[in-house]
N, C-alpha and C positions, 0 to 999 in steps of 0.2 A: 499568393496563389490561393484560389478558392477551392475547397475540397469538392470533388464531384459527388461520389456516393460512397456509402459505407462498404459496398461490395468491392471497392478498390483497395480496401485495407486488408492486409494479410497479418495474422498474428503468428509469431514464432516464439518458441520457448527455448530457454538456455539453462544449462546447469552451471555450477560454480566455476569450473575451469574455462568457461567461455565468456565470462562477464567482464573481466578486466579491460579488454580492448574496447568495450562499449561504454566504459565509465564516463568519458568526456561527453559523449552524445547524450546519455541519460541525464547527466548533470545540466546540460544545456536545456533539455526539455523541462527538467524540474525548475530551473531558473525562470524559463518563459512562463511556466504555469504558476509561479509564485512571485510576481513582480513586487508585491507588497513587502516582501522580505528582502529581495535582492536590491531593489531600488532604495531601500531605507534600512540598511543593516543595523543602525543604531536603535531603531524602533523594535527590533527583535530581541526579546529577552530570553528566548528559549533555546538559543544555540543553533538555530536553523541557518544554514549557509551552504554554499556549494562545497567548500572544503569539508564541512561537517558531513554532508551527504556522501562524499567520497570515503571518509573514514567509516561512516556507518555501513555502507555497502561492503567495503573490504572486511569489516569486522563480522558481518553477517554471512559472508561466503563460507565460513567454517562450519555452519550448521548443515548437518546431513539433510538432504532433501531440498536445499535452497533452489528456488526456481525463479527465473526472470522471464516475464512475458513481455514481448515488444510488439508494437503495432507499426507496420510499414505501409506507406502510401507512395506509390510511384518510386519505390526504391529507397525512400528516406524514412528513418524512424520518426514517428509522430506521437508516440506515447509508450509508456512502459509501466510495469508494476512488478513488485517482487514480494515474495513471501517464503516462509519455510515452516515445516512442522516444528513445534516446540512444546515444552512441558508447561503445565499450568504454573508451576513455581517460577519459571523463567518469565513468562509473559504477564501474569497478573500481579506479581509483586505484592505490595501491601494490601491489595484488594482480594488476595486469595481466600481469606476466611469468609468473605462476603459472596463468593461465587458458589452457586449451588453445587453439591457433590456430583450430580449427574452430568453437569457441564465439565467439572474438573476431571472426571473419569473418561471423557470422550477424547478422540483424536482431535488435536487443536492445530490450526494454522494461524500463524501470526502474519498479518498483512502489513508490511512495513511502508511501502510507498505505492502510490498510484497517481500518475501524472500524465496529462495529455496536453500537447501544444494548444494554445488558445484558439488558433484557427481551425482546429479539429475537434474542439469540445462540443458537447451537446449533440453528438452523432452516434452515440452508443459505443464508442471505442473503449471508454473506461469500463463499461459493463462487459464487453467482450474480453478485455484483459483480465478482469476479475474472474470471469467464467473459465478462462484458460488456466489460471492459477488453481482454482478449485478442482478442475479436472486433473491437473498434474499432481496435486498434493493429496487429494481425496480425503479431506478432513470431515469430522462430524460437526465441528464448530470452527468458525473463523472469527478472529478478533482483530481490532485495529484501534489505533489512537487517532483522535482528531482534535484539532485546536477548537476550543469552545467558540471562537469568533469566526470559524470557517463555515458559514451558513450554507454556501453552495456545496461544499464537500459533504456536509452533514445531510443535506437533502438527497444527494446521490446515494449515500450509504443507506439512508432510511428507505429509499425506493428499492434498494437491493434486499431489504429485509433486516438490516442491522438495527439493534435496539440498545439503548443506553444501559450500561451496567454499573457505572459509577465514575467518580473522579479519579484520576491517576497521575502520579508524579514519578518520573524516573529516579529522582533523588529527592530527599526531604526538602532541599532548597530550590529544586527545579520547578519549571512552570507546570501548571495544571492542564491536563488533557482530559478529554472525555473518552472513556473506554467503551467501545461498542462491540456487541456480540451478534453473531449470526448463526442460527441453527441451520446447517446445510442438509437439505433434503436429498437423499440419494435418488439418483435417476432410476435405480432398480426397484424402488419402493412403489 
């Protein structure tokens, strides 16, 4: 099915108690958006998989302020993103000393996932999902991790205003990600 227009896409937000019934659907979208991982799981050394996504989302549901934004076209989910407010200590890990104090002191949103089905990509849906998360959480700063080899994702995040803050590992032996930061400009300013 070919997408018609972006105006056909509706964005809905969900809180933690509403997410579990959507897990399989968001996992399917995530898998469609990441064929390089799903089609060749032995090539992935960073623990990314559909079962890992399920565990990750279920673990993140405990964070106060958790928000899932989902994009629907013609009644079917075609994209999603989720984020939650978090502390600098939780999000920045070993990079904390390198993050400037004015950033560490601000309200922070950790953007964990943003995925759009391939047939619906490059139509502004990812940007709309991101905007819905920013509106729901209202942070001063947003941060995310991106794989260094994810050039397409990196270009999207840079267009949104994210800037490289440094290399990041979840564990000392884990894969290296790029930590990106966005200063969120209040619409009231």
